[in-house]
C-alpha positions in Angstrom: -1.9 0.8 10.7 -3.5 -2.3 9.3 -1.5 -4.4 11.7 -2.5 -2.4 14.7 -6.2 -1.9 13.7 -6.5 -5.7 13.0 -6.5 -6.2 16.8 -9.9 -4.6 16.9 -11.4 -7.5 14.9 -13.1 -10.4 16.6 -10.9 -13.4 16.8 -7.7 -11.6 15.9 -4.9 -11.2 18.4 -1.9 -9.0 18.0 1.3 -10.6 19.2 4.6 -9.0 19.9 6.2 -10.3 16.7 3.4 -8.6 14.6 4.1 -5.3 16.3 7.9 -5.7 15.9 7.6 -6.7 12.3 5.3 -3.8 11.5 7.6 -1.3 13.3 10.7 -2.6 11.4 8.8 -2.3 8.1 7.8 1.3 9.1 11.4 2.2 10.0 12.6 0.8 6.7 10.0 2.7 4.7 10.7 6.0 6.5 14.4 5.5 5.9 13.7 4.7 2.2 11.5 7.8 1.8 13.1 10.2 4.2 15.2 12.3 1.8 12.2 12.9 -0.5 9.8 13.5 2.5 12.1 16.1 4.2 12.6 17.9 0.8 8.8 17.9 0.3 8.2 19.3 3.8 10.8 22.0 3.2 9.3 23.0 -0.2 5.8 23.4 1.2 4.2 20.1 0.2 3.0 19.3 3.8 -0.6 19.5 2.5 0.0 16.7 0.1 1.7 14.6 2.7 -1.2 15.2 5.1 -3.6 14.1 2.3 -1.5 11.0 1.8 -1.7 10.2 5.5 -5.5 10.7 5.4 -5.6 8.3 2.4 -3.7 5.8 4.4 -6.3 6.0 7.2 -9.1 5.5 4.7 -7.3 2.5 3.1 -6.7 1.0 6.6 -10.4 1.4 7.5 -11.5 -0.1 4.2 -9.1 -3.0 4.6 -10.0 -3.8 8.2 -13.7 -3.4 7.4 -13.3 -5.9 4.6 -12.6 -8.5 7.2 -15.7 -7.5 9.1 -17.8 -7.7 6.0 -16.8 -11.2 4.7 -20.2 -11.8 3.3 -19.9 -8.9 0.8 -18.6 -10.5 -2.5 -15.2 -9.5 -3.8 -17.0 -8.4 -7.0 -18.2 -5.4 -5.0 -14.7 -4.0 -5.2 -15.5 -3.0 -8.8 -18.2 -0.7 -7.4 -15.8 0.8 -4.9 -13.3 1.4 -7.8 -16.0 3.0 -9.9 -17.0 5.4 -7.1 -13.3 6.2 -6.4 -12.7 6.9 -10.1 -15.7 9.2 -10.3 -14.6 11.1 -7.2 -11.1 11.3 -8.6 -12.4 12.6 -11.9 -14.4 15.4 -10.1 -11.3 16.5 -8.1 -9.1 16.2 -11.3 -11.5 18.4 -13.3 -11.6 20.9 -10.5 -7.9 21.4 -9.8 -5.8 19.8 -12.6 -5.2 20.3 -16.3 -6.2 17.2 -18.4 -3.5 15.5 -20.5 -4.9 12.8 -22.8 -2.9 9.9 -24.1 -1.7 10.8 -27.6 -1.3 7.4 -29.3 -3.2 4.2 -29.4 -0.4 2.5 -27.5 -0.7 5.0 -24.7 -4.5 4.4 -24.6 -4.0 0.7 -24.5 -1.4 1.1 -21.8 -3.7 3.1 -19.6 -6.6 0.6 -20.1 -4.2 -2.4 -19.5 -3.0 -0.8 -16.2 -6.5 -0.4 -15.0 -7.7 -3.8 -15.9 -4.5 -5.7 -15.2 -2.3 -4.9 -12.3 -4.4 -2.2 -10.7 -7.7 -4.1 -11.1 -6.2 -7.4 -10.1 -4.5 -5.8 -7.1 -7.9 -4.6 -5.7 -9.5 -8.0 -6.1 -6.6 -10.0 -4.6 -6.3 -7.5 -1.7 -10.0 -7.9 -0.9 -9.6 -11.7 -1.0 -6.5 -11.5 1.2 -8.3 -9.2 3.7 -11.3 -11.5 3.9 -9.5 -14.8 4.0 -5.8 -14.3 4.8 -3.7 -13.3 7.7 -4.5 -9.6 7.9 -1.5 -8.8 10.1 0.9 -10.4 7.8 -0.6 -8.7 4.7 -0.4 -5.3 6.5 3.3 -5.8 7.4 4.0 -7.2 3.9 2.5 -4.1 2.3 5.6 -2.2 3.3 7.3 -3.9 0.3 5.4 -1.6 -2.0 7.7 1.4 -1.7 10.7 -0.9 -1.7 9.6 -2.5 -5.0 8.8 0.9 -6.5 12.3 2.1 -5.6 13.8 -1.1 -7.1 12.0 -0.4 -10.3 13.2 3.2 -10.3 16.8 2.0 -9.9 16.4 -0.6 -12.7 14.9 2.0 -15.0 17.8 4.4 -14.2 15.7 7.1 -12.4 17.3 6.4 -9.0 20.7 5.2 -7.7 21.3 2.3 -5.3 22.6 3.4 -2.0 23.4 2.1 1.5 20.2 3.6 2.8 18.2 1.6 0.3 20.0 -1.6 1.2 19.4 -1.0 4.9 15.7 -0.1 4.3 15.3 -3.3 2.2 16.8 -5.4 5.0 14.5 -3.7 7.6 11.4 -4.1 5.4 12.1 -7.8 4.5 13.1 -8.6 8.1 10.0 -7.0 9.4 7.8 -8.9 7.0 9.4 -12.2 7.9 9.0 -11.5 11.6 5.4 -10.5 11.2 4.7 -13.7 9.2 6.4 -15.9 11.8 3.1 -17.8 12.4 2.5 -18.3 8.8 6.0 -19.5 8.0 6.9 -21.6 11.0 3.5 -22.4 12.3 1.6 -21.0 15.3 3.3 -21.6 18.7 
């Protein structure tokens, strides 16, 4: 959606290779997740999938609007994260049971995740949306489920399969096609 919505930005043009790359990444991601998604639909988790789709729309809008609001400093991402955390805490308290970390190592791990990879990801994403090639970043974001699956395989929680290999090829190929201008120069 980021690739497609980027065409609404001034000065941004969507080319055929951006669309092809995004579609290949989408097909690869659907192939990667299809078994779990169809099982979730069959078991009545359609509401959660709908919520995930809504979240994707919100993330797309935030990402594309970041480009429109280049003057807003990246440090403002901390405020967005704080508001998101407060809203998530309210929903959590309303519908979930709280499970606190039991050891100091677990507390440190939670804090390190928030400050390290999660916090750094928000900052670098904001910088990329404001200064980078938004279409390439949108297509490249398909690598997230692929990397997550790779980590699950490495940790022994999933098994490698032909579907995963085909999905990986589609996602990587789509990212390369979408990044054609960045890799080989603009034609």
